[in-house]
N, CA, C and O atoms as a CHARMM CRD file, in Angstrom:
* protein
*
  380
    1    1 MET  N    257.42700-136.91100  10.34400 PROA 1      0.00000
    2    1 MET  CA   257.81900-136.54900   8.99700 PROA 1      0.00000
    3    1 MET  C    256.83500-135.51300   8.45900 PROA 1      0.00000
    4    1 MET  O    255.62300-135.70800   8.55000 PROA 1      0.00000
    5    2 ASN  N    257.34000-134.42700   7.90700 PROA 2      0.00000
    6    2 ASN  CA   256.51300-133.40800   7.29700 PROA 2      0.00000
    7    2 ASN  C    256.04100-133.91300   5.94300 PROA 2      0.00000
    8    2 ASN  O    256.85400-134.17600   5.05700 PROA 2      0.00000
    9    3 THR  N    254.73400-134.05000   5.78000 PROA 3      0.00000
   10    3 THR  CA   254.21800-134.65200   4.55100 PROA 3      0.00000
   11    3 THR  C    253.68700-133.63100   3.55000 PROA 3      0.00000
   12    3 THR  O    253.20900-134.02900   2.48700 PROA 3      0.00000
   13    4 LEU  N    253.74900-132.34000   3.84200 PROA 4      0.00000
   14    4 LEU  CA   253.21200-131.34100   2.92200 PROA 4      0.00000
   15    4 LEU  C    253.90400-131.39100   1.56600 PROA 4      0.00000
   16    4 LEU  O    253.23100-131.40900   0.53500 PROA 4      0.00000
   17    5 ALA  N    255.22500-131.41300   1.54400 PROA 5      0.00000
   18    5 ALA  CA   255.95700-131.49100   0.27700 PROA 5      0.00000
   19    5 ALA  C    255.65600-132.81200  -0.43700 PROA 5      0.00000
   20    5 ALA  O    255.52200-132.85000  -1.66000 PROA 5      0.00000
   21    6 LEU  N    255.55200-133.88400   0.33600 PROA 6      0.00000
   22    6 LEU  CA   255.22800-135.18100  -0.27000 PROA 6      0.00000
   23    6 LEU  C    253.82800-135.18000  -0.86100 PROA 6      0.00000
   24    6 LEU  O    253.61400-135.73100  -1.94100 PROA 6      0.00000
   25    7 LYS  N    252.86800-134.56700  -0.16600 PROA 7      0.00000
   26    7 LYS  CA   251.49900-134.48600  -0.68500 PROA 7      0.00000
   27    7 LYS  C    251.44700-133.69300  -1.98000 PROA 7      0.00000
   28    7 LYS  O    250.74500-134.06700  -2.92000 PROA 7      0.00000
   29    8 THR  N    252.19100-132.60400  -2.02500 PROA 8      0.00000
   30    8 THR  CA   252.22800-131.78900  -3.23600 PROA 8      0.00000
   31    8 THR  C    252.79400-132.58700  -4.39800 PROA 8      0.00000
   32    8 THR  O    252.23600-132.56300  -5.49500 PROA 8      0.00000
   33    9 GLU  N    253.88900-133.28900  -4.17300 PROA 9      0.00000
   34    9 GLU  CA   254.50500-134.09300  -5.22000 PROA 9      0.00000
   35    9 GLU  C    253.58800-135.24400  -5.64200 PROA 9      0.00000
   36    9 GLU  O    253.46800-135.54200  -6.83000 PROA 9      0.00000
   37   10 LEU  N    252.95300-135.87700  -4.68200 PROA 10     0.00000
   38   10 LEU  CA   252.04500-136.98500  -4.97700 PROA 10     0.00000
   39   10 LEU  C    250.84200-136.50200  -5.78300 PROA 10     0.00000
   40   10 LEU  O    250.40600-137.17900  -6.71500 PROA 10     0.00000
   41   11 THR  N    250.30300-135.33500  -5.43000 PROA 11     0.00000
   42   11 THR  CA   249.18500-134.76800  -6.18800 PROA 11     0.00000
   43   11 THR  C    249.60500-134.48500  -7.62200 PROA 11     0.00000
   44   11 THR  O    248.85800-134.76100  -8.56000 PROA 11     0.00000
   45   12 HSD  N    250.79600-133.93600  -7.78900 PROA 12     0.00000
   46   12 HSD  CA   251.30200-133.68400  -9.14200 PROA 12     0.00000
   47   12 HSD  C    251.40900-134.98300  -9.93000 PROA 12     0.00000
   48   12 HSD  O    251.02800-135.03000 -11.10000 PROA 12     0.00000
   49   13 LEU  N    251.92000-136.03500  -9.30500 PROA 13     0.00000
   50   13 LEU  CA   252.06300-137.32100  -9.99700 PROA 13     0.00000
   51   13 LEU  C    250.71000-137.91600 -10.38400 PROA 13     0.00000
   52   13 LEU  O    250.56800-138.49100 -11.46300 PROA 13     0.00000
   53   14 THR  N    249.72100-137.77800  -9.50700 PROA 14     0.00000
   54   14 THR  CA   248.41600-138.37200  -9.80300 PROA 14     0.00000
   55   14 THR  C    247.65500-137.59600 -10.86800 PROA 14     0.00000
   56   14 THR  O    246.79800-138.15900 -11.55000 PROA 14     0.00000
   57   15 MET  N    247.95700-136.31200 -11.01800 PROA 15     0.00000
   58   15 MET  CA   247.29400-135.51900 -12.04900 PROA 15     0.00000
   59   15 MET  C    247.95400-135.68900 -13.41000 PROA 15     0.00000
   60   15 MET  O    247.42000-135.23900 -14.42400 PROA 15     0.00000
   61   16 ASN  N    249.09000-136.32600 -13.43300 PROA 16     0.00000
   62   16 ASN  CA   249.82200-136.58100 -14.66900 PROA 16     0.00000
   63   16 ASN  C    249.01200-137.50400 -15.56700 PROA 16     0.00000
   64   16 ASN  O    248.23800-138.32300 -15.07100 PROA 16     0.00000
   65   17 ARG  N    249.17200-137.38800 -16.85500 PROA 17     0.00000
   66   17 ARG  CA   248.44800-138.21500 -17.81700 PROA 17     0.00000
   67   17 ARG  C    248.78200-139.69200 -17.68600 PROA 17     0.00000
   68   17 ARG  O    248.01300-140.52800 -18.16100 PROA 17     0.00000
   69   18 GLN  N    249.88700-140.04200 -17.06900 PROA 18     0.00000
   70   18 GLN  CA   250.24700-141.43700 -16.90100 PROA 18     0.00000
   71   18 GLN  C    249.45900-142.10200 -15.77900 PROA 18     0.00000
   72   18 GLN  O    249.62000-143.29800 -15.53800 PROA 18     0.00000
   73   19 ALA  N    248.61700-141.34900 -15.09500 PROA 19     0.00000
   74   19 ALA  CA   247.86100-141.89900 -13.97600 PROA 19     0.00000
   75   19 ALA  C    246.57300-142.57600 -14.42600 PROA 19     0.00000
   76   19 ALA  O    245.65000-142.74400 -13.62900 PROA 19     0.00000
   77   20 PHE  N    246.50500-142.96300 -15.68600 PROA 20     0.00000
   78   20 PHE  CA   245.34200-143.65900 -16.21800 PROA 20     0.00000
   79   20 PHE  C    245.76300-145.02400 -16.69900 PROA 20     0.00000
   80   20 PHE  O    246.93700-145.24600 -16.99800 PROA 20     0.00000
   81   21 GLY  N    244.80500-145.95600 -16.78000 PROA 21     0.00000
   82   21 GLY  CA   245.12400-147.28400 -17.28700 PROA 21     0.00000
   83   21 GLY  C    243.88200-148.12800 -17.47100 PROA 21     0.00000
   84   21 GLY  O    242.78100-147.73800 -17.08100 PROA 21     0.00000
   85   22 THR  N    244.07400-149.29100 -18.07000 PROA 22     0.00000
   86   22 THR  CA   242.94800-150.17900 -18.33200 PROA 22     0.00000
   87   22 THR  C    242.64300-151.09500 -17.15200 PROA 22     0.00000
   88   22 THR  O    241.56800-151.69100 -17.09900 PROA 22     0.00000
   89   23 THR  N    243.57900-151.21900 -16.19800 PROA 23     0.00000
   90   23 THR  CA   243.34800-152.00500 -14.98500 PROA 23     0.00000
   91   23 THR  C    243.86400-151.20200 -13.79000 PROA 23     0.00000
   92   23 THR  O    244.74100-150.35200 -13.94800 PROA 23     0.00000
   93   24 PRO  N    243.33000-151.46400 -12.60100 PROA 24     0.00000
   94   24 PRO  CA   243.85500-150.76200 -11.42100 PROA 24     0.00000
   95   24 PRO  C    245.34300-151.02900 -11.20400 PROA 24     0.00000
   96   24 PRO  O    246.09000-150.13200 -10.81300 PROA 24     0.00000
   97   25 GLU  N    245.76600-152.25800 -11.45800 PROA 25     0.00000
   98   25 GLU  CA   247.17300-152.61100 -11.26000 PROA 25     0.00000
   99   25 GLU  C    248.08300-151.80800 -12.19300 PROA 25     0.00000
  100   25 GLU  O    249.17500-151.40300 -11.79600 PROA 25     0.00000
  101   26 GLU  N    247.64000-151.57600 -13.42500 PROA 26     0.00000
  102   26 GLU  CA   248.43200-150.78400 -14.36700 PROA 26     0.00000
  103   26 GLU  C    248.59600-149.35400 -13.86000 PROA 26     0.00000
  104   26 GLU  O    249.69600-148.80300 -13.91800 PROA 26     0.00000
  105   27 VAL  N    247.53100-148.75500 -13.37200 PROA 27     0.00000
  106   27 VAL  CA   247.58400-147.39500 -12.84400 PROA 27     0.00000
  107   27 VAL  C    248.52100-147.33600 -11.63600 PROA 27     0.00000
  108   27 VAL  O    249.35600-146.43700 -11.53600 PROA 27     0.00000
  109   28 LEU  N    248.37800-148.29200 -10.72900 PROA 28     0.00000
  110   28 LEU  CA   249.19700-148.28900  -9.51500 PROA 28     0.00000
  111   28 LEU  C    250.66700-148.56200  -9.81300 PROA 28     0.00000
  112   28 LEU  O    251.54400-147.98000  -9.17300 PROA 28     0.00000
  113   29 ASN  N    250.94500-149.43000 -10.76400 PROA 29     0.00000
  114   29 ASN  CA   252.34200-149.68200 -11.13600 PROA 29     0.00000
  115   29 ASN  C    252.97400-148.45200 -11.76100 PROA 29     0.00000
  116   29 ASN  O    254.14400-148.16700 -11.50500 PROA 29     0.00000
  117   30 ARG  N    252.22700-147.71700 -12.57400 PROA 30     0.00000
  118   30 ARG  CA   252.74500-146.45900 -13.13300 PROA 30     0.00000
  119   30 ARG  C    253.01400-145.44700 -12.02900 PROA 30     0.00000
  120   30 ARG  O    254.03400-144.75800 -12.04200 PROA 30     0.00000
  121   31 LEU  N    252.09000-145.36300 -11.07100 PROA 31     0.00000
  122   31 LEU  CA   252.28600-144.45100  -9.95200 PROA 31     0.00000
  123   31 LEU  C    253.51800-144.83700  -9.14300 PROA 31     0.00000
  124   31 LEU  O    254.30400-143.96900  -8.76300 PROA 31     0.00000
  125   32 ARG  N    253.69600-146.12300  -8.87700 PROA 32     0.00000
  126   32 ARG  CA   254.87500-146.59600  -8.13600 PROA 32     0.00000
  127   32 ARG  C    256.16400-146.24700  -8.86700 PROA 32     0.00000
  128   32 ARG  O    257.13000-145.81000  -8.24100 PROA 32     0.00000
  129   33 ARG  N    256.19100-146.43400 -10.18700 PROA 33     0.00000
  130   33 ARG  CA   257.38700-146.08200 -10.96600 PROA 33     0.00000
  131   33 ARG  C    257.66100-144.58000 -10.89600 PROA 33     0.00000
  132   33 ARG  O    258.81600-144.16500 -10.79000 PROA 33     0.00000
  133   34 SER  N    256.61600-143.77000 -10.95300 PROA 34     0.00000
  134   34 SER  CA   256.79100-142.32000 -10.86300 PROA 34     0.00000
  135   34 SER  C    257.31800-141.91200  -9.49800 PROA 34     0.00000
  136   34 SER  O    258.19200-141.05200  -9.39500 PROA 34     0.00000
  137   35 ILE  N    256.78400-142.53400  -8.44600 PROA 35     0.00000
  138   35 ILE  CA   257.26700-142.24000  -7.09400 PROA 35     0.00000
  139   35 ILE  C    258.73200-142.61100  -6.96700 PROA 35     0.00000
  140   35 ILE  O    259.52200-141.86100  -6.39400 PROA 35     0.00000
  141   36 LYS  N    259.09300-143.76800  -7.50200 PROA 36     0.00000
  142   36 LYS  CA   260.49600-144.20600  -7.43400 PROA 36     0.00000
  143   36 LYS  C    261.40600-143.28000  -8.23900 PROA 36     0.00000
  144   36 LYS  O    262.51000-142.96400  -7.79500 PROA 36     0.00000
  145   37 ALA  N    260.95800-142.84300  -9.41600 PROA 37     0.00000
  146   37 ALA  CA   261.76600-141.96600 -10.26800 PROA 37     0.00000
  147   37 ALA  C    261.95500-140.58600  -9.64700 PROA 37     0.00000
  148   37 ALA  O    262.96700-139.93100  -9.89600 PROA 37     0.00000
  149   38 ASN  N    260.99800-140.13800  -8.84500 PROA 38     0.00000
  150   38 ASN  CA   261.08700-138.82300  -8.21300 PROA 38     0.00000
  151   38 ASN  C    261.79400-138.86300  -6.86600 PROA 38     0.00000
  152   38 ASN  O    261.90200-137.83400  -6.19800 PROA 38     0.00000
  153   39 ALA  N    262.26300-140.00000  -6.46600 PROA 39     0.00000
  154   39 ALA  CA   263.02200-140.17500  -5.21900 PROA 39     0.00000
  155   39 ALA  C    262.29700-139.60800  -4.00900 PROA 39     0.00000
  156   39 ALA  O    262.89700-138.94300  -3.16400 PROA 39     0.00000
  157   40 MET  N    261.01300-139.87700  -3.93600 PROA 40     0.00000
  158   40 MET  CA   260.25500-139.44800  -2.75700 PROA 40     0.00000
  159   40 MET  C    260.71900-140.27300  -1.56200 PROA 40     0.00000
  160   40 MET  O    260.90200-141.48400  -1.69100 PROA 40     0.00000
  161   41 PRO  N    260.91300-139.65100  -0.40800 PROA 41     0.00000
  162   41 PRO  CA   261.47400-140.36200   0.75700 PROA 41     0.00000
  163   41 PRO  C    260.44700-141.24400   1.47800 PROA 41     0.00000
  164   41 PRO  O    260.14200-141.03000   2.65200 PROA 41     0.00000
  165   42 LEU  N    259.92900-142.22600   0.76200 PROA 42     0.00000
  166   42 LEU  CA   258.95600-143.13500   1.35800 PROA 42     0.00000
  167   42 LEU  C    259.59300-144.43500   1.81300 PROA 42     0.00000
  168   42 LEU  O    258.97200-145.22700   2.52200 PROA 42     0.00000
  169   43 GLY  N    260.81800-144.64800   1.40800 PROA 43     0.00000
  170   43 GLY  CA   261.48600-145.90500   1.72200 PROA 43     0.00000
  171   43 GLY  C    261.16300-146.93600   0.65600 PROA 43     0.00000
  172   43 GLY  O    260.46400-146.63200  -0.31000 PROA 43     0.00000
  173   44 PRO  N    261.66700-148.15200   0.82200 PROA 44     0.00000
  174   44 PRO  CA   261.42400-149.19800  -0.15800 PROA 44     0.00000
  175   44 PRO  C    259.94600-149.61300  -0.18300 PROA 44     0.00000
  176   44 PRO  O    259.26600-149.61400   0.84300 PROA 44     0.00000
  177   45 PHE  N    259.47300-149.96500  -1.38000 PROA 45     0.00000
  178   45 PHE  CA   258.10300-150.45200  -1.53000 PROA 45     0.00000
  179   45 PHE  C    258.00800-151.83700  -0.91300 PROA 45     0.00000
  180   45 PHE  O    258.86300-152.68600  -1.16500 PROA 45     0.00000
  181   46 LEU  N    256.97100-152.07700  -0.10200 PROA 46     0.00000
  182   46 LEU  CA   256.80100-153.36900   0.55300 PROA 46     0.00000
  183   46 LEU  C    255.72900-154.21300  -0.11900 PROA 46     0.00000
  184   46 LEU  O    255.98500-155.34900  -0.51700 PROA 46     0.00000
  185   47 ARG  N    254.50700-153.64800  -0.24600 PROA 47     0.00000
  186   47 ARG  CA   253.44400-154.40200  -0.91400 PROA 47     0.00000
  187   47 ARG  C    252.25000-153.49500  -1.17400 PROA 47     0.00000
  188   47 ARG  O    252.18700-152.35400  -0.71500 PROA 47     0.00000
  189   48 MET  N    251.29900-154.05400  -1.93500 PROA 48     0.00000
  190   48 MET  CA   250.08400-153.35200  -2.30500 PROA 48     0.00000
  191   48 MET  C    248.90600-154.23500  -1.89700 PROA 48     0.00000
  192   48 MET  O    248.95500-155.45700  -2.04500 PROA 48     0.00000
  193   49 ARG  N    247.84800-153.60800  -1.38200 PROA 49     0.00000
  194   49 ARG  CA   246.69700-154.38700  -0.93100 PROA 49     0.00000
  195   49 ARG  C    245.41000-153.67800  -1.34000 PROA 49     0.00000
  196   49 ARG  O    245.26100-152.47500  -1.12500 PROA 49     0.00000
  197   50 CYS  N    244.47900-154.42900  -1.93200 PROA 50     0.00000
  198   50 CYS  CA   243.15600-153.89900  -2.26200 PROA 50     0.00000
  199   50 CYS  C    242.30000-153.98000  -1.00000 PROA 50     0.00000
  200   50 CYS  O    242.16400-155.04800  -0.40400 PROA 50     0.00000
  201   51 THR  N    241.72700-152.85200  -0.59800 PROA 51     0.00000
  202   51 THR  CA   240.92200-152.83400   0.62000 PROA 51     0.00000
  203   51 THR  C    239.43200-152.70700   0.34700 PROA 51     0.00000
  204   51 THR  O    238.62100-152.94600   1.24200 PROA 51     0.00000
  205   52 ASN  N    239.05400-152.33500  -0.87700 PROA 52     0.00000
  206   52 ASN  CA   237.63800-152.17100  -1.17600 PROA 52     0.00000
  207   52 ASN  C    237.42100-152.10300  -2.68400 PROA 52     0.00000
  208   52 ASN  O    238.19300-151.46200  -3.39800 PROA 52     0.00000
  209   53 LYS  N    236.37100-152.76200  -3.16500 PROA 53     0.00000
  210   53 LYS  CA   235.93400-152.64500  -4.55900 PROA 53     0.00000
  211   53 LYS  C    234.42400-152.54500  -4.56100 PROA 53     0.00000
  212   53 LYS  O    233.73700-153.27500  -3.84700 PROA 53     0.00000
  213   54 ARG  N    233.91000-151.62400  -5.38100 PROA 54     0.00000
  214   54 ARG  CA   232.46200-151.44600  -5.48800 PROA 54     0.00000
  215   54 ARG  C    232.07200-151.20500  -6.92800 PROA 54     0.00000
  216   54 ARG  O    232.83300-150.62600  -7.70500 PROA 54     0.00000
  217   55 LYS  N    230.88900-151.64900  -7.27500 PROA 55     0.00000
  218   55 LYS  CA   230.31700-151.35900  -8.58200 PROA 55     0.00000
  219   55 LYS  C    229.10500-150.47000  -8.33900 PROA 55     0.00000
  220   55 LYS  O    228.19400-150.83300  -7.59600 PROA 55     0.00000
  221   56 ILE  N    229.10600-149.30500  -8.97300 PROA 56     0.00000
  222   56 ILE  CA   228.02900-148.33700  -8.80300 PROA 56     0.00000
  223   56 ILE  C    227.28300-148.25100 -10.13200 PROA 56     0.00000
  224   56 ILE  O    227.70300-147.54600 -11.04900 PROA 56     0.00000
  225   57 GLY  N    226.21000-148.95300 -10.21800 PROA 57     0.00000
  226   57 GLY  CA   225.46800-148.96400 -11.47600 PROA 57     0.00000
  227   57 GLY  C    226.22300-149.71500 -12.54900 PROA 57     0.00000
  228   57 GLY  O    227.09300-150.53800 -12.26300 PROA 57     0.00000
  229   58 ARG  N    225.87800-149.41900 -13.78500 PROA 58     0.00000
  230   58 ARG  CA   226.49000-150.09400 -14.92400 PROA 58     0.00000
  231   58 ARG  C    227.78800-149.44600 -15.38000 PROA 58     0.00000
  232   58 ARG  O    228.66000-150.11200 -15.93700 PROA 58     0.00000
  233   59 ASP  N    227.91200-148.15800 -15.14300 PROA 59     0.00000
  234   59 ASP  CA   228.99000-147.39100 -15.76800 PROA 59     0.00000
  235   59 ASP  C    230.16600-147.03500 -14.87100 PROA 59     0.00000
  236   59 ASP  O    231.19500-146.57800 -15.37000 PROA 59     0.00000
  237   60 ILE  N    230.04400-147.23000 -13.56600 PROA 60     0.00000
  238   60 ILE  CA   231.09800-146.77300 -12.65100 PROA 60     0.00000
  239   60 ILE  C    231.47700-147.87800 -11.67500 PROA 60     0.00000
  240   60 ILE  O    230.62200-148.57200 -11.12500 PROA 60     0.00000
  241   61 GLN  N    232.78200-148.02100 -11.47800 PROA 61     0.00000
  242   61 GLN  CA   233.32500-148.90900 -10.45000 PROA 61     0.00000
  243   61 GLN  C    234.35000-148.12000  -9.64800 PROA 61     0.00000
  244   61 GLN  O    234.98400-147.20200 -10.16800 PROA 61     0.00000
  245   62 THR  N    234.50700-148.48000  -8.38400 PROA 62     0.00000
  246   62 THR  CA   235.54000-147.85400  -7.56300 PROA 62     0.00000
  247   62 THR  C    236.38700-148.94400  -6.90800 PROA 62     0.00000
  248   62 THR  O    235.92700-150.06300  -6.68100 PROA 62     0.00000
  249   63 ALA  N    237.60200-148.59500  -6.62100 PROA 63     0.00000
  250   63 ALA  CA   238.52000-149.50500  -5.92900 PROA 63     0.00000
  251   63 ALA  C    239.40000-148.66400  -5.01200 PROA 63     0.00000
  252   63 ALA  O    239.70700-147.50700  -5.30100 PROA 63     0.00000
  253   64 GLN  N    239.79100-149.26700  -3.91900 PROA 64     0.00000
  254   64 GLN  CA   240.65000-148.58500  -2.95700 PROA 64     0.00000
  255   64 GLN  C    241.83300-149.48700  -2.64100 PROA 64     0.00000
  256   64 GLN  O    241.65500-150.65600  -2.30000 PROA 64     0.00000
  257   65 TYR  N    243.03500-148.94400  -2.75500 PROA 65     0.00000
  258   65 TYR  CA   244.25500-149.70900  -2.51900 PROA 65     0.00000
  259   65 TYR  C    245.12500-148.99900  -1.50100 PROA 65     0.00000
  260   65 TYR  O    245.10500-147.77300  -1.39500 PROA 65     0.00000
  261   66 VAL  N    245.88300-149.77600  -0.75900 PROA 66     0.00000
  262   66 VAL  CA   246.89100-149.24200   0.14400 PROA 66     0.00000
  263   66 VAL  C    248.25100-149.68200  -0.39000 PROA 66     0.00000
  264   66 VAL  O    248.49300-150.87000  -0.60300 PROA 66     0.00000
  265   67 LEU  N    249.12800-148.71500  -0.60200 PROA 67     0.00000
  266   67 LEU  CA   250.50500-148.98900  -1.00000 PROA 67     0.00000
  267   67 LEU  C    251.36300-148.83500   0.25200 PROA 67     0.00000
  268   67 LEU  O    251.44800-147.75100   0.82900 PROA 67     0.00000
  269   68 LEU  N    251.98700-149.91400   0.65500 PROA 68     0.00000
  270   68 LEU  CA   252.79300-149.90100   1.87600 PROA 68     0.00000
  271   68 LEU  C    254.26900-149.71000   1.53100 PROA 68     0.00000
  272   68 LEU  O    254.85800-150.49100   0.78400 PROA 68     0.00000
  273   69 TYR  N    254.84100-148.66400   2.08800 PROA 69     0.00000
  274   69 TYR  CA   256.26800-148.39300   1.96300 PROA 69     0.00000
  275   69 TYR  C    256.88400-148.53000   3.34500 PROA 69     0.00000
  276   69 TYR  O    256.16800-148.61600   4.34400 PROA 69     0.00000
  277   70 ASP  N    258.19300-148.55200   3.40300 PROA 70     0.00000
  278   70 ASP  CA   258.88800-148.71500   4.67100 PROA 70     0.00000
  279   70 ASP  C    258.59100-147.57200   5.64300 PROA 70     0.00000
  280   70 ASP  O    258.41300-147.80600   6.83800 PROA 70     0.00000
  281   71 LYS  N    258.53800-146.33100   5.13300 PROA 71     0.00000
  282   71 LYS  CA   258.38300-145.17800   6.00700 PROA 71     0.00000
  283   71 LYS  C    256.98800-144.56600   5.99500 PROA 71     0.00000
  284   71 LYS  O    256.69000-143.72100   6.83800 PROA 71     0.00000
  285   72 GLN  N    256.13200-144.96300   5.07400 PROA 72     0.00000
  286   72 GLN  CA   254.83600-144.30500   4.90600 PROA 72     0.00000
  287   72 GLN  C    253.88000-145.24600   4.18500 PROA 72     0.00000
  288   72 GLN  O    254.31900-146.16900   3.49900 PROA 72     0.00000
  289   73 SER  N    252.59200-145.02200   4.33200 PROA 73     0.00000
  290   73 SER  CA   251.57700-145.78000   3.60000 PROA 73     0.00000
  291   73 SER  C    250.68700-144.80600   2.84800 PROA 73     0.00000
  292   73 SER  O    250.36300-143.73100   3.35300 PROA 73     0.00000
  293   74 LEU  N    250.29500-145.18800   1.64000 PROA 74     0.00000
  294   74 LEU  CA   249.44400-144.34600   0.81300 PROA 74     0.00000
  295   74 LEU  C    248.11000-145.02800   0.58000 PROA 74     0.00000
  296   74 LEU  O    248.05800-146.23000   0.31900 PROA 74     0.00000
  297   75 LEU  N    247.03500-144.26500   0.67400 PROA 75     0.00000
  298   75 LEU  CA   245.70400-144.74100   0.32600 PROA 75     0.00000
  299   75 LEU  C    245.36200-144.15300  -1.03100 PROA 75     0.00000
  300   75 LEU  O    245.31800-142.93400  -1.19200 PROA 75     0.00000
  301   76 ILE  N    245.12100-145.01800  -2.00500 PROA 76     0.00000
  302   76 ILE  CA   244.82900-144.58900  -3.37300 PROA 76     0.00000
  303   76 ILE  C    243.42200-145.04800  -3.72300 PROA 76     0.00000
  304   76 ILE  O    243.10400-146.23200  -3.61700 PROA 76     0.00000
  305   77 LYS  N    242.57800-144.10400  -4.14300 PROA 77     0.00000
  306   77 LYS  CA   241.22800-144.44000  -4.58300 PROA 77     0.00000
  307   77 LYS  C    241.16200-144.28400  -6.09200 PROA 77     0.00000
  308   77 LYS  O    241.58000-143.27000  -6.64900 PROA 77     0.00000
  309   78 LEU  N    240.62800-145.30900  -6.74000 PROA 78     0.00000
  310   78 LEU  CA   240.52900-145.33900  -8.19500 PROA 78     0.00000
  311   78 LEU  C    239.06400-145.39100  -8.61200 PROA 78     0.00000
  312   78 LEU  O    238.21900-145.92400  -7.89300 PROA 78     0.00000
  313   79 THR  N    238.77900-144.83500  -9.77700 PROA 79     0.00000
  314   79 THR  CA   237.43400-144.86600 -10.33500 PROA 79     0.00000
  315   79 THR  C    237.51700-145.29700 -11.78800 PROA 79     0.00000
  316   79 THR  O    238.38700-144.85100 -12.53600 PROA 79     0.00000
  317   80 TYR  N    236.59700-146.17500 -12.17500 PROA 80     0.00000
  318   80 TYR  CA   236.50600-146.63300 -13.56500 PROA 80     0.00000
  319   80 TYR  C    235.23800-146.06200 -14.17900 PROA 80     0.00000
  320   80 TYR  O    234.14300-146.25500 -13.65000 PROA 80     0.00000
  321   81 PHE  N    235.38600-145.35800 -15.30000 PROA 81     0.00000
  322   81 PHE  CA   234.25400-144.81200 -16.03500 PROA 81     0.00000
  323   81 PHE  C    234.10700-145.58900 -17.33900 PROA 81     0.00000
  324   81 PHE  O    235.00300-145.55100 -18.18300 PROA 81     0.00000
  325   82 LEU  N    233.00200-146.28400 -17.51200 PROA 82     0.00000
  326   82 LEU  CA   232.79800-147.07500 -18.71800 PROA 82     0.00000
  327   82 LEU  C    232.89000-146.24300 -20.00100 PROA 82     0.00000
  328   82 LEU  O    233.51500-146.69200 -20.96200 PROA 82     0.00000
  329   83 PRO  N    232.27700-145.02200 -20.05400 PROA 83     0.00000
  330   83 PRO  CA   232.39800-144.23900 -21.29000 PROA 83     0.00000
  331   83 PRO  C    233.84800-143.91300 -21.66900 PROA 83     0.00000
  332   83 PRO  O    234.16900-143.82900 -22.85400 PROA 83     0.00000
  333   84 ARG  N    234.72100-143.73100 -20.68000 PROA 84     0.00000
  334   84 ARG  CA   236.14000-143.46400 -20.95800 PROA 84     0.00000
  335   84 ARG  C    236.93900-144.74700 -21.09800 PROA 84     0.00000
  336   84 ARG  O    238.02800-144.74500 -21.67200 PROA 84     0.00000
  337   85 ASN  N    236.40300-145.84400 -20.57600 PROA 85     0.00000
  338   85 ASN  CA   237.03800-147.16200 -20.62900 PROA 85     0.00000
  339   85 ASN  C    238.43600-147.14900 -20.01100 PROA 85     0.00000
  340   85 ASN  O    239.38200-147.70700 -20.56700 PROA 85     0.00000
  341   86 ARG  N    238.54500-146.49700 -18.84500 PROA 86     0.00000
  342   86 ARG  CA   239.83800-146.47700 -18.17200 PROA 86     0.00000
  343   86 ARG  C    239.65600-146.22500 -16.68200 PROA 86     0.00000
  344   86 ARG  O    238.65400-145.66200 -16.23900 PROA 86     0.00000
  345   87 TRP  N    240.65300-146.66000 -15.92700 PROA 87     0.00000
  346   87 TRP  CA   240.73400-146.39900 -14.49600 PROA 87     0.00000
  347   87 TRP  C    241.51800-145.11900 -14.28400 PROA 87     0.00000
  348   87 TRP  O    242.49600-144.85300 -14.98300 PROA 87     0.00000
  349   88 GLU  N    241.08000-144.32200 -13.31000 PROA 88     0.00000
  350   88 GLU  CA   241.74800-143.06300 -12.99600 PROA 88     0.00000
  351   88 GLU  C    241.89400-142.93200 -11.48900 PROA 88     0.00000
  352   88 GLU  O    241.06200-143.43200 -10.73100 PROA 88     0.00000
  353   89 ILE  N    242.94400-142.26500 -11.06300 PROA 89     0.00000
  354   89 ILE  CA   243.11000-141.98200  -9.63800 PROA 89     0.00000
  355   89 ILE  C    242.16500-140.84800  -9.27700 PROA 89     0.00000
  356   89 ILE  O    242.21300-139.76900  -9.86600 PROA 89     0.00000
  357   90 SER  N    241.30500-141.10800  -8.30100 PROA 90     0.00000
  358   90 SER  CA   240.35800-140.07800  -7.88800 PROA 90     0.00000
  359   90 SER  C    240.78200-139.38300  -6.59500 PROA 90     0.00000
  360   90 SER  O    240.41400-138.23100  -6.36300 PROA 90     0.00000
  361   91 ALA  N    241.54100-140.06400  -5.76500 PROA 91     0.00000
  362   91 ALA  CA   242.01600-139.44200  -4.52300 PROA 91     0.00000
  363   91 ALA  C    243.23400-140.20400  -4.01100 PROA 91     0.00000
  364   91 ALA  O    243.40900-141.39100  -4.28400 PROA 91     0.00000
  365   92 CYS  N    244.06400-139.49300  -3.26600 PROA 92     0.00000
  366   92 CYS  CA   245.21400-140.13600  -2.63600 PROA 92     0.00000
  367   92 CYS  C    245.51200-139.40800  -1.33500 PROA 92     0.00000
  368   92 CYS  O    245.32800-138.19600  -1.22000 PROA 92     0.00000
  369   93 SER  N    245.97600-140.17900  -0.36100 PROA 93     0.00000
  370   93 SER  CA   246.30200-139.56100   0.92100 PROA 93     0.00000
  371   93 SER  C    247.29900-140.45300   1.66900 PROA 93     0.00000
  372   93 SER  O    247.43700-141.64200   1.38400 PROA 93     0.00000
  373   94 PHE  N    247.97900-139.84600   2.62100 PROA 94     0.00000
  374   94 PHE  CA   248.87400-140.59000   3.48800 PROA 94     0.00000
  375   94 PHE  C    248.05900-141.13700   4.66100 PROA 94     0.00000
  376   94 PHE  O    247.17900-140.45400   5.18600 PROA 94     0.00000
  377   95 ILE  N    248.35300-142.35100   5.05900 PROA 95     0.00000
  378   95 ILE  CA   247.65900-142.92500   6.22800 PROA 95     0.00000
  379   95 ILE  C    248.67800-143.42100   7.23200 PROA 95     0.00000
  380   95 ILE  O    248.30600-143.93800   8.28600 PROA 95     0.00000
């Protein structure tokens, strides 16, 4: 499967203002809804799994999730900034 068009669309979705939230699950659920609304050919959503969480000092936390779809899997990295009081998508890639 050629993923260049999918990567471009996914990058656009993650840069959208809706890619922020107060919990990682809120951010990921918004991303899932956006992917579904854009009819990206990933197949049906199967499940979501947290693969890593870290706390870096007092002000920053990171989390890494894998979103499993029927045809593709996405690795989503999130970062929490205490001064902004929100989680943001920092990176995404196909795995």
